A tleap script that builds the chain and sets N, CA, C and O, in Angstrom:
source leaprc.protein.ff14SB
mol = sequence {
  NMET GLU ASP CYS LEU PHE CYS LYS ILE SER
  GLN GLY GLU ILE PRO SER THR LYS VAL TYR
  GLU ASP ASP ASP PHE PHE ALA PHE LYS ASP
  ILE ASN PRO VAL ALA PRO VAL HIE VAL LEU
  VAL VAL PRO LYS LYS HIE ILE ALA ASN ILE
  ALA SER LEU THR GLU GLU ASP ALA ALA VAL
  ALA GLY LYS MET LEU TYR ALA ILE GLN LYS
  VAL ALA HIE LEU LEU GLY LEU ASP LYS ASP
  GLY TYR ARG VAL VAL PHE ASN THR GLY GLU
  LYS ALA GLY GLN THR VAL LEU HIE MET HIE
  ALA HIE ILE LEU GLY GLY LYS GLU MET ALA
  TRP PRO GLY CVAL
}
set mol.1.N position { 78.382 21.814 -89.252 }
set mol.1.CA position { 77.403 20.525 -88.782 }
set mol.1.C position { 76.772 20.164 -90.288 }
set mol.1.O position { 76.616 21.017 -91.162 }
set mol.2.N position { 76.395 18.577 -90.455 }
set mol.2.CA position { 76.444 18.101 -91.891 }
set mol.2.C position { 74.832 18.336 -91.731 }
set mol.2.O position { 74.503 18.173 -92.906 }
set mol.3.N position { 73.708 18.595 -91.083 }
set mol.3.CA position { 72.455 18.313 -91.131 }
set mol.3.C position { 72.055 19.425 -90.600 }
set mol.3.O position { 71.006 19.560 -89.970 }
set mol.4.N position { 72.821 20.230 -90.811 }
set mol.4.CA position { 71.862 21.810 -89.947 }
set mol.4.C position { 71.663 22.903 -91.064 }
set mol.4.O position { 72.464 23.349 -91.885 }
set mol.5.N position { 70.139 23.232 -90.795 }
set mol.5.CA position { 69.544 23.865 -92.126 }
set mol.5.C position { 70.214 25.071 -92.000 }
set mol.5.O position { 70.364 25.353 -93.189 }
set mol.6.N position { 70.744 26.019 -91.345 }
set mol.6.CA position { 71.049 27.031 -91.456 }
set mol.6.C position { 72.471 27.397 -91.731 }
set mol.6.O position { 72.780 28.572 -91.925 }
set mol.7.N position { 73.648 26.097 -91.763 }
set mol.7.CA position { 74.975 25.920 -92.225 }
set mol.7.C position { 74.890 25.512 -93.784 }
set mol.7.O position { 75.872 25.556 -94.526 }
set mol.8.N position { 73.585 25.103 -94.199 }
set mol.8.CA position { 73.112 24.545 -95.676 }
set mol.8.C position { 73.013 26.076 -96.306 }
set mol.8.O position { 73.656 26.506 -97.263 }
set mol.9.N position { 72.036 26.775 -95.511 }
set mol.9.CA position { 71.524 27.951 -96.493 }
set mol.9.C position { 72.849 28.781 -96.500 }
set mol.9.O position { 73.303 29.340 -97.499 }
set mol.10.N position { 73.429 28.786 -95.208 }
set mol.10.CA position { 74.872 29.991 -95.573 }
set mol.10.C position { 76.012 28.878 -96.641 }
set mol.10.O position { 77.135 29.251 -96.980 }
set mol.11.N position { 75.723 28.215 -96.829 }
set mol.11.CA position { 76.830 27.866 -97.471 }
set mol.11.C position { 75.998 27.665 -99.220 }
set mol.11.O position { 76.588 27.168 -100.180 }
set mol.12.N position { 74.849 28.082 -99.250 }
set mol.12.CA position { 74.206 28.419 -100.699 }
set mol.12.C position { 73.327 27.147 -101.277 }
set mol.12.O position { 72.674 27.210 -102.319 }
set mol.13.N position { 73.422 25.907 -100.378 }
set mol.13.CA position { 73.076 24.470 -100.337 }
set mol.13.C position { 71.232 24.389 -100.519 }
set mol.13.O position { 70.400 23.794 -101.205 }
set mol.14.N position { 71.275 25.155 -99.688 }
set mol.14.CA position { 69.488 25.613 -99.724 }
set mol.14.C position { 69.639 27.147 -100.006 }
set mol.14.O position { 70.472 27.966 -99.619 }
set mol.15.N position { 68.474 27.253 -100.867 }
set mol.15.CA position { 68.039 28.688 -101.715 }
set mol.15.C position { 67.677 29.744 -100.086 }
set mol.15.O position { 67.316 29.139 -99.076 }
set mol.16.N position { 67.785 30.772 -100.071 }
set mol.16.CA position { 67.451 31.927 -99.334 }
set mol.16.C position { 67.418 32.981 -99.890 }
set mol.16.O position { 68.051 33.241 -100.913 }
set mol.17.N position { 66.371 34.050 -99.050 }
set mol.17.CA position { 66.588 35.810 -99.843 }
set mol.17.C position { 67.474 36.286 -98.981 }
set mol.17.O position { 67.148 36.797 -97.909 }
set mol.18.N position { 69.088 36.108 -99.528 }
set mol.18.CA position { 70.605 36.851 -99.200 }
set mol.18.C position { 70.321 38.164 -98.488 }
set mol.18.O position { 69.614 38.539 -99.423 }
set mol.19.N position { 70.254 39.298 -97.552 }
set mol.19.CA position { 70.453 40.271 -96.964 }
set mol.19.C position { 71.942 40.952 -97.215 }
set mol.19.O position { 72.382 41.869 -97.907 }
set mol.20.N position { 72.504 39.932 -96.210 }
set mol.20.CA position { 73.796 40.462 -96.386 }
set mol.20.C position { 74.902 39.177 -95.897 }
set mol.20.O position { 74.418 38.288 -95.197 }
set mol.21.N position { 76.426 39.089 -96.285 }
set mol.21.CA position { 77.312 38.240 -96.368 }
set mol.21.C position { 78.501 38.682 -96.055 }
set mol.21.O position { 78.773 39.709 -96.677 }
set mol.22.N position { 79.463 38.262 -95.221 }
set mol.22.CA position { 80.884 38.888 -95.004 }
set mol.22.C position { 81.327 37.336 -94.907 }
set mol.22.O position { 80.531 36.464 -95.255 }
set mol.23.N position { 82.927 36.933 -94.309 }
set mol.23.CA position { 83.148 36.157 -93.969 }
set mol.23.C position { 83.082 35.335 -93.000 }
set mol.23.O position { 83.792 34.333 -93.075 }
set mol.24.N position { 82.133 35.540 -91.707 }
set mol.24.CA position { 81.948 35.241 -90.900 }
set mol.24.C position { 80.531 34.749 -90.901 }
set mol.24.O position { 80.275 33.587 -90.585 }
set mol.25.N position { 79.594 35.620 -91.255 }
set mol.25.CA position { 78.162 35.555 -91.203 }
set mol.25.C position { 76.929 35.644 -92.367 }
set mol.25.O position { 77.246 36.266 -93.381 }
set mol.26.N position { 75.790 35.180 -92.332 }
set mol.26.CA position { 74.983 35.289 -93.188 }
set mol.26.C position { 73.769 35.606 -93.041 }
set mol.26.O position { 73.020 34.966 -92.303 }
set mol.27.N position { 73.316 36.867 -93.872 }
set mol.27.CA position { 72.212 37.624 -93.406 }
set mol.27.C position { 70.926 36.874 -94.374 }
set mol.27.O position { 71.219 36.566 -95.529 }
set mol.28.N position { 69.726 36.637 -93.942 }
set mol.28.CA position { 68.796 35.877 -94.773 }
set mol.28.C position { 67.068 36.590 -94.432 }
set mol.28.O position { 66.790 36.905 -93.275 }
set mol.29.N position { 66.200 36.742 -95.384 }
set mol.29.CA position { 64.864 37.064 -94.511 }
set mol.29.C position { 64.234 35.529 -94.341 }
set mol.29.O position { 64.284 34.527 -95.055 }
set mol.30.N position { 63.685 35.791 -93.197 }
set mol.30.CA position { 62.602 34.697 -92.420 }
set mol.30.C position { 61.618 34.168 -93.239 }
set mol.30.O position { 60.636 34.865 -93.495 }
set mol.31.N position { 61.701 33.262 -93.605 }
set mol.31.CA position { 60.395 32.777 -94.566 }
set mol.31.C position { 58.977 32.659 -93.544 }
set mol.31.O position { 58.156 31.859 -93.994 }
set mol.32.N position { 58.649 33.210 -92.483 }
set mol.32.CA position { 58.123 32.950 -91.835 }
set mol.32.C position { 58.080 34.154 -90.742 }
set mol.32.O position { 58.275 33.905 -89.552 }
set mol.33.N position { 57.787 35.616 -91.257 }
set mol.33.CA position { 58.493 36.546 -90.868 }
set mol.33.C position { 56.702 37.112 -90.024 }
set mol.33.O position { 55.550 37.056 -90.453 }
set mol.34.N position { 57.417 37.712 -88.450 }
set mol.34.CA position { 56.238 38.387 -87.536 }
set mol.34.C position { 56.837 39.455 -87.347 }
set mol.34.O position { 57.316 39.716 -86.243 }
set mol.35.N position { 56.934 40.334 -88.454 }
set mol.35.CA position { 57.169 41.549 -88.472 }
set mol.35.C position { 57.127 42.048 -89.890 }
set mol.35.O position { 57.103 41.197 -90.779 }
set mol.36.N position { 57.113 43.426 -90.237 }
set mol.36.CA position { 57.413 43.496 -91.746 }
set mol.36.C position { 58.744 43.466 -92.287 }
set mol.36.O position { 59.048 43.306 -93.469 }
set mol.37.N position { 59.617 43.658 -91.166 }
set mol.37.CA position { 61.120 43.194 -91.517 }
set mol.37.C position { 61.469 42.670 -90.263 }
set mol.37.O position { 61.555 43.038 -89.092 }
set mol.38.N position { 61.731 41.126 -91.329 }
set mol.38.CA position { 62.314 39.859 -90.334 }
set mol.38.C position { 63.486 39.315 -90.997 }
set mol.38.O position { 63.238 38.683 -92.024 }
set mol.39.N position { 64.715 39.411 -90.652 }
set mol.39.CA position { 65.784 38.659 -91.358 }
set mol.39.C position { 66.582 37.990 -89.945 }
set mol.39.O position { 66.607 38.489 -88.820 }
set mol.40.N position { 67.109 36.912 -90.328 }
set mol.40.CA position { 67.861 36.192 -89.249 }
set mol.40.C position { 69.587 36.455 -89.763 }
set mol.40.O position { 70.180 36.620 -90.829 }
set mol.41.N position { 69.923 36.381 -88.359 }
set mol.41.CA position { 71.568 36.337 -89.041 }
set mol.41.C position { 72.225 34.880 -88.272 }
set mol.41.O position { 71.744 34.117 -87.434 }
set mol.42.N position { 73.426 34.906 -88.926 }
set mol.42.CA position { 73.859 33.517 -88.567 }
set mol.42.C position { 75.423 33.441 -88.823 }
set mol.42.O position { 75.831 33.754 -89.941 }
set mol.43.N position { 76.389 33.010 -87.767 }
set mol.43.CA position { 77.419 32.910 -87.886 }
set mol.43.C position { 77.539 31.670 -88.825 }
set mol.43.O position { 76.711 30.760 -88.791 }
set mol.44.N position { 78.637 31.681 -89.686 }
set mol.44.CA position { 79.183 30.677 -90.444 }
set mol.44.C position { 79.447 29.553 -89.922 }
set mol.44.O position { 79.048 28.488 -90.394 }
set mol.45.N position { 80.363 29.698 -88.576 }
set mol.45.CA position { 80.879 28.587 -87.974 }
set mol.45.C position { 79.453 27.799 -87.405 }
set mol.45.O position { 78.412 28.392 -87.121 }
set mol.46.N position { 79.625 26.644 -87.332 }
set mol.46.CA position { 78.179 26.152 -86.453 }
set mol.46.C position { 78.446 26.061 -84.978 }
set mol.46.O position { 79.269 25.418 -84.328 }
set mol.47.N position { 77.217 27.150 -84.556 }
set mol.47.CA position { 77.387 26.808 -83.141 }
set mol.47.C position { 76.130 26.957 -82.308 }
set mol.47.O position { 75.723 28.112 -82.175 }
set mol.48.N position { 75.303 25.780 -81.604 }
set mol.48.CA position { 74.090 25.355 -81.523 }
set mol.48.C position { 73.321 26.356 -81.038 }
set mol.48.O position { 72.188 26.577 -81.468 }
set mol.49.N position { 74.004 27.177 -79.907 }
set mol.49.CA position { 73.045 28.460 -79.706 }
set mol.49.C position { 74.077 29.227 -78.307 }
set mol.49.O position { 75.267 28.936 -78.189 }
set mol.50.N position { 73.446 30.098 -77.457 }
set mol.50.CA position { 74.616 31.005 -76.505 }
set mol.50.C position { 74.662 30.007 -75.802 }
set mol.50.O position { 75.771 29.786 -75.314 }
set mol.51.N position { 73.753 29.209 -75.526 }
set mol.51.CA position { 74.171 27.905 -73.717 }
set mol.51.C position { 75.477 27.439 -74.807 }
set mol.51.O position { 76.482 27.929 -74.291 }
set mol.52.N position { 75.748 26.955 -75.653 }
set mol.52.CA position { 77.255 25.991 -76.232 }
set mol.52.C position { 78.041 26.943 -76.661 }
set mol.52.O position { 78.708 26.388 -77.533 }
set mol.53.N position { 78.492 28.403 -76.565 }
set mol.53.CA position { 78.858 29.287 -76.456 }
set mol.53.C position { 80.172 28.771 -75.797 }
set mol.53.O position { 80.018 28.124 -74.761 }
set mol.54.N position { 81.504 28.974 -76.269 }
set mol.54.CA position { 82.828 28.567 -75.397 }
set mol.54.C position { 83.504 29.967 -75.383 }
set mol.54.O position { 83.124 30.902 -76.089 }
set mol.55.N position { 84.645 30.026 -74.428 }
set mol.55.CA position { 85.244 30.867 -74.533 }
set mol.55.C position { 85.997 31.516 -76.096 }
set mol.55.O position { 86.231 32.711 -76.276 }
set mol.56.N position { 86.270 30.464 -77.056 }
set mol.56.CA position { 87.101 30.771 -78.147 }
set mol.56.C position { 85.720 31.136 -78.772 }
set mol.56.O position { 85.926 31.730 -79.830 }
set mol.57.N position { 84.400 31.004 -78.514 }
set mol.57.CA position { 83.180 31.842 -79.439 }
set mol.57.C position { 82.927 32.835 -79.160 }
set mol.57.O position { 81.872 33.330 -79.558 }
set mol.58.N position { 84.214 33.851 -77.978 }
set mol.58.CA position { 83.487 34.917 -77.780 }
set mol.58.C position { 84.048 36.005 -79.033 }
set mol.58.O position { 83.317 36.946 -79.341 }
set mol.59.N position { 84.980 35.871 -79.519 }
set mol.59.CA position { 84.886 36.595 -80.763 }
set mol.59.C position { 83.900 36.611 -81.804 }
set mol.59.O position { 83.461 37.644 -82.310 }
set mol.60.N position { 83.635 35.694 -82.047 }
set mol.60.CA position { 82.303 35.088 -82.744 }
set mol.60.C position { 80.990 35.800 -82.583 }
set mol.60.O position { 80.200 36.186 -83.445 }
set mol.61.N position { 80.935 35.902 -80.938 }
set mol.61.CA position { 79.745 36.827 -80.335 }
set mol.61.C position { 79.719 37.855 -80.525 }
set mol.61.O position { 78.642 38.330 -80.883 }
set mol.62.N position { 80.716 38.601 -80.405 }
set mol.62.CA position { 81.117 40.013 -80.431 }
set mol.62.C position { 81.345 40.381 -82.011 }
set mol.62.O position { 81.810 41.510 -82.168 }
set mol.63.N position { 81.180 39.867 -82.838 }
set mol.63.CA position { 81.462 39.860 -84.526 }
set mol.63.C position { 79.968 40.234 -84.468 }
set mol.63.O position { 79.427 41.311 -84.719 }
set mol.64.N position { 79.385 38.913 -84.021 }
set mol.64.CA position { 77.617 38.851 -84.238 }
set mol.64.C position { 77.109 40.563 -84.222 }
set mol.64.O position { 76.801 41.305 -85.155 }
set mol.65.N position { 77.166 40.763 -82.975 }
set mol.65.CA position { 76.714 41.660 -83.011 }
set mol.65.C position { 76.580 42.896 -83.680 }
set mol.65.O position { 75.528 43.516 -83.832 }
set mol.66.N position { 77.896 43.276 -84.137 }
set mol.66.CA position { 78.294 43.933 -85.268 }
set mol.66.C position { 77.424 44.109 -86.066 }
set mol.66.O position { 76.747 45.089 -86.375 }
set mol.67.N position { 77.491 42.685 -86.526 }
set mol.67.CA position { 77.150 42.174 -88.208 }
set mol.67.C position { 75.796 42.439 -88.084 }
set mol.67.O position { 75.271 42.934 -89.081 }
set mol.68.N position { 75.030 42.218 -87.028 }
set mol.68.CA position { 73.488 42.774 -86.665 }
set mol.68.C position { 73.488 44.370 -86.753 }
set mol.68.O position { 72.620 44.718 -87.554 }
set mol.69.N position { 74.037 45.245 -86.309 }
set mol.69.CA position { 74.272 46.231 -86.869 }
set mol.69.C position { 74.332 46.940 -88.418 }
set mol.69.O position { 73.710 47.933 -88.796 }
set mol.70.N position { 75.227 46.154 -89.136 }
set mol.70.CA position { 75.525 46.501 -89.828 }
set mol.70.C position { 73.631 46.117 -91.096 }
set mol.70.O position { 73.016 46.868 -91.853 }
set mol.71.N position { 73.456 45.014 -90.793 }
set mol.71.CA position { 72.441 44.896 -91.499 }
set mol.71.C position { 71.310 45.472 -91.199 }
set mol.71.O position { 70.552 45.735 -92.133 }
set mol.72.N position { 70.936 45.792 -89.891 }
set mol.72.CA position { 69.713 46.714 -89.531 }
set mol.72.C position { 70.309 48.193 -90.399 }
set mol.72.O position { 69.494 48.923 -90.964 }
set mol.73.N position { 71.218 48.382 -90.407 }
set mol.73.CA position { 71.553 49.740 -91.204 }
set mol.73.C position { 71.342 49.501 -92.686 }
set mol.73.O position { 70.711 50.403 -93.237 }
set mol.74.N position { 71.748 48.434 -93.505 }
set mol.74.CA position { 71.314 47.908 -94.854 }
set mol.74.C position { 69.905 48.014 -94.680 }
set mol.74.O position { 69.514 48.956 -95.370 }
set mol.75.N position { 69.015 47.499 -94.102 }
set mol.75.CA position { 67.335 47.684 -93.764 }
set mol.75.C position { 67.099 48.943 -93.433 }
set mol.75.O position { 65.974 49.128 -92.969 }
set mol.76.N position { 67.783 49.867 -93.518 }
set mol.76.CA position { 67.511 51.415 -93.275 }
set mol.76.C position { 66.514 51.091 -91.426 }
set mol.76.O position { 65.671 51.890 -91.019 }
set mol.77.N position { 66.777 50.240 -90.907 }
set mol.77.CA position { 66.148 50.010 -89.495 }
set mol.77.C position { 67.031 50.946 -87.985 }
set mol.77.O position { 66.467 51.098 -86.901 }
set mol.78.N position { 68.132 51.336 -88.223 }
set mol.78.CA position { 68.606 51.958 -87.415 }
set mol.78.C position { 68.264 53.484 -87.236 }
set mol.78.O position { 68.934 53.977 -86.328 }
set mol.79.N position { 67.224 54.557 -87.981 }
set mol.79.CA position { 66.786 55.244 -88.050 }
set mol.79.C position { 65.553 55.389 -86.829 }
set mol.79.O position { 65.446 56.474 -86.258 }
set mol.80.N position { 64.597 54.200 -86.447 }
set mol.80.CA position { 63.891 54.235 -85.937 }
set mol.80.C position { 63.320 53.116 -85.139 }
set mol.80.O position { 62.163 52.856 -84.808 }
set mol.81.N position { 64.598 52.455 -84.899 }
set mol.81.CA position { 65.006 50.896 -83.844 }
set mol.81.C position { 64.351 49.700 -84.624 }
set mol.81.O position { 63.464 49.611 -85.472 }
set mol.82.N position { 65.227 48.767 -83.927 }
set mol.82.CA position { 64.587 47.558 -84.205 }
set mol.82.C position { 65.073 46.409 -82.736 }
set mol.82.O position { 65.918 46.706 -81.891 }
set mol.83.N position { 64.530 45.523 -82.763 }
set mol.83.CA position { 64.698 44.280 -81.923 }
set mol.83.C position { 65.631 43.084 -82.721 }
set mol.83.O position { 65.669 42.668 -83.879 }
set mol.84.N position { 66.341 42.774 -81.494 }
set mol.84.CA position { 67.007 41.765 -81.821 }
set mol.84.C position { 66.691 40.572 -80.672 }
set mol.84.O position { 66.826 40.858 -79.482 }
set mol.85.N position { 66.254 39.190 -81.091 }
set mol.85.CA position { 65.812 38.215 -80.277 }
set mol.85.C position { 67.005 36.983 -80.692 }
set mol.85.O position { 67.344 36.770 -81.856 }
set mol.86.N position { 67.416 36.421 -79.793 }
set mol.86.CA position { 68.100 35.031 -79.866 }
set mol.86.C position { 67.343 34.139 -78.993 }
set mol.86.O position { 67.427 34.304 -77.775 }
set mol.87.N position { 66.646 33.255 -79.456 }
set mol.87.CA position { 66.376 32.150 -78.990 }
set mol.87.C position { 67.306 31.329 -78.230 }
set mol.87.O position { 68.468 31.529 -78.581 }
set mol.88.N position { 67.163 30.420 -77.248 }
set mol.88.CA position { 68.196 29.676 -76.763 }
set mol.88.C position { 67.492 28.597 -75.977 }
set mol.88.O position { 67.170 28.732 -74.797 }
set mol.89.N position { 67.211 27.221 -76.903 }
set mol.89.CA position { 66.836 25.908 -76.528 }
set mol.89.C position { 65.241 25.761 -76.677 }
set mol.89.O position { 64.410 26.575 -77.079 }
set mol.90.N position { 65.124 24.659 -76.290 }
set mol.90.CA position { 63.442 24.495 -77.298 }
set mol.90.C position { 62.517 25.281 -76.385 }
set mol.90.O position { 61.893 26.202 -76.912 }
set mol.91.N position { 62.357 25.069 -75.206 }
set mol.91.CA position { 61.138 26.018 -74.354 }
set mol.91.C position { 61.119 27.584 -74.507 }
set mol.91.O position { 60.156 28.267 -74.159 }
set mol.92.N position { 62.445 28.167 -75.143 }
set mol.92.CA position { 62.400 29.515 -75.563 }
set mol.92.C position { 62.162 29.601 -76.902 }
set mol.92.O position { 61.919 30.724 -77.344 }
set mol.93.N position { 62.179 28.489 -77.800 }
set mol.93.CA position { 61.153 28.527 -79.247 }
set mol.93.C position { 62.141 28.396 -79.846 }
set mol.93.O position { 61.912 28.940 -80.926 }
set mol.94.N position { 63.373 27.921 -79.854 }
set mol.94.CA position { 64.766 27.775 -80.840 }
set mol.94.C position { 64.115 26.469 -81.633 }
set mol.94.O position { 63.908 25.425 -81.015 }
set mol.95.N position { 63.841 26.586 -82.890 }
set mol.95.CA position { 63.560 25.075 -83.727 }
set mol.95.C position { 64.974 24.798 -84.236 }
set mol.95.O position { 65.384 23.651 -84.055 }
set mol.96.N position { 65.815 25.704 -84.870 }
set mol.96.CA position { 66.812 25.281 -85.386 }
set mol.96.C position { 67.908 25.631 -84.762 }
set mol.96.O position { 68.239 26.812 -84.663 }
set mol.97.N position { 68.867 24.266 -84.077 }
set mol.97.CA position { 70.096 24.067 -83.721 }
set mol.97.C position { 71.055 25.050 -83.684 }
set mol.97.O position { 71.839 24.740 -82.787 }
set mol.98.N position { 71.449 26.265 -84.302 }
set mol.98.CA position { 71.837 26.563 -85.206 }
set mol.98.C position { 71.916 28.238 -83.938 }
set mol.98.O position { 70.895 28.784 -83.521 }
set mol.99.N position { 72.936 28.570 -83.691 }
set mol.99.CA position { 72.800 30.155 -83.035 }
set mol.99.C position { 72.476 31.061 -84.374 }
set mol.99.O position { 73.017 30.885 -85.466 }
set mol.100.N position { 71.439 32.114 -84.060 }
set mol.100.CA position { 70.804 32.950 -84.642 }
set mol.100.C position { 69.851 33.917 -84.180 }
set mol.100.O position { 68.769 33.676 -83.643 }
set mol.101.N position { 70.507 35.366 -84.518 }
set mol.101.CA position { 69.332 36.554 -84.110 }
set mol.101.C position { 68.842 36.691 -85.046 }
set mol.101.O position { 69.261 36.595 -86.200 }
set mol.102.N position { 67.526 37.026 -84.491 }
set mol.102.CA position { 66.117 37.612 -85.239 }
set mol.102.C position { 66.391 38.863 -85.432 }
set mol.102.O position { 66.558 39.386 -84.330 }
set mol.103.N position { 66.569 39.876 -86.581 }
set mol.103.CA position { 65.914 41.079 -86.424 }
set mol.103.C position { 64.796 41.599 -86.934 }
set mol.103.O position { 64.496 41.627 -88.127 }
set mol.104.N position { 64.014 42.122 -85.796 }
set mol.104.CA position { 62.792 42.559 -86.320 }
set mol.104.C position { 62.840 43.765 -86.557 }
set mol.104.O position { 63.869 44.427 -86.425 }
set mol.105.N position { 61.720 44.231 -86.946 }
set mol.105.CA position { 61.419 45.933 -87.259 }
set mol.105.C position { 60.112 46.220 -88.244 }
set mol.105.O position { 59.173 45.456 -88.469 }
set mol.106.N position { 60.323 47.452 -88.721 }
set mol.106.CA position { 59.431 48.014 -89.934 }
set mol.106.C position { 58.026 48.440 -89.337 }
set mol.106.O position { 57.116 48.798 -90.085 }
set mol.107.N position { 57.852 48.374 -87.653 }
set mol.107.CA position { 56.635 48.431 -86.915 }
set mol.107.C position { 56.771 48.740 -85.769 }
set mol.107.O position { 57.799 48.236 -85.318 }
set mol.108.N position { 55.993 49.598 -84.730 }
set mol.108.CA position { 55.581 50.120 -83.379 }
set mol.108.C position { 55.995 48.599 -82.634 }
set mol.108.O position { 55.429 47.591 -83.056 }
set mol.109.N position { 56.642 48.526 -81.915 }
set mol.109.CA position { 56.412 46.853 -81.104 }
set mol.109.C position { 56.443 46.948 -79.430 }
set mol.109.O position { 57.010 47.731 -78.669 }
set mol.110.N position { 55.676 45.927 -79.235 }
set mol.110.CA position { 55.131 46.139 -77.900 }
set mol.110.C position { 55.895 45.305 -76.767 }
set mol.110.O position { 56.518 44.364 -77.259 }
set mol.111.N position { 56.007 45.406 -75.393 }
set mol.111.CA position { 56.539 44.580 -74.655 }
set mol.111.C position { 56.197 43.706 -74.162 }
set mol.111.O position { 55.141 44.223 -73.796 }
set mol.112.N position { 56.107 42.281 -73.603 }
set mol.112.CA position { 57.284 41.494 -74.428 }
set mol.112.C position { 57.097 41.126 -75.724 }
set mol.112.O position { 58.071 41.012 -76.469 }
set mol.113.N position { 55.700 40.871 -76.199 }
set mol.113.CA position { 55.437 40.450 -77.737 }
set mol.113.C position { 55.956 41.109 -79.026 }
set mol.113.O position { 56.756 42.045 -79.003 }
set mol.114.N position { 55.694 40.824 -79.616 }
set mol.114.CA position { 55.960 41.749 -81.370 }
set mol.114.C position { 54.948 42.310 -81.941 }
set mol.114.O position { 55.089 42.885 -83.020 }
savepdb mol mol.pdb
quit
């Protein structure tokens, strides 16, 4: 999508602190972290959010979970645990309309907050 912030970041048009990249996904540090480790994982294909997934996107969604696992491992979060958050829609706190997962870790987490 032309004006999508996360599309531009994943394409290298806007600088970010890259953590991981493959053919389908891009992961980078959140600029406003809420945990000691806070990384966003975005598909390179523009999908607005989980509510916008189509049947054709099922493979992307499954691969995204595997990419999240890889990123968590790279960051050493797989040893003690981590949280994965998808915000879907404005009332859920989604501010960029590009599906993305927040990987949070590096501290003991409370439920439901961080």
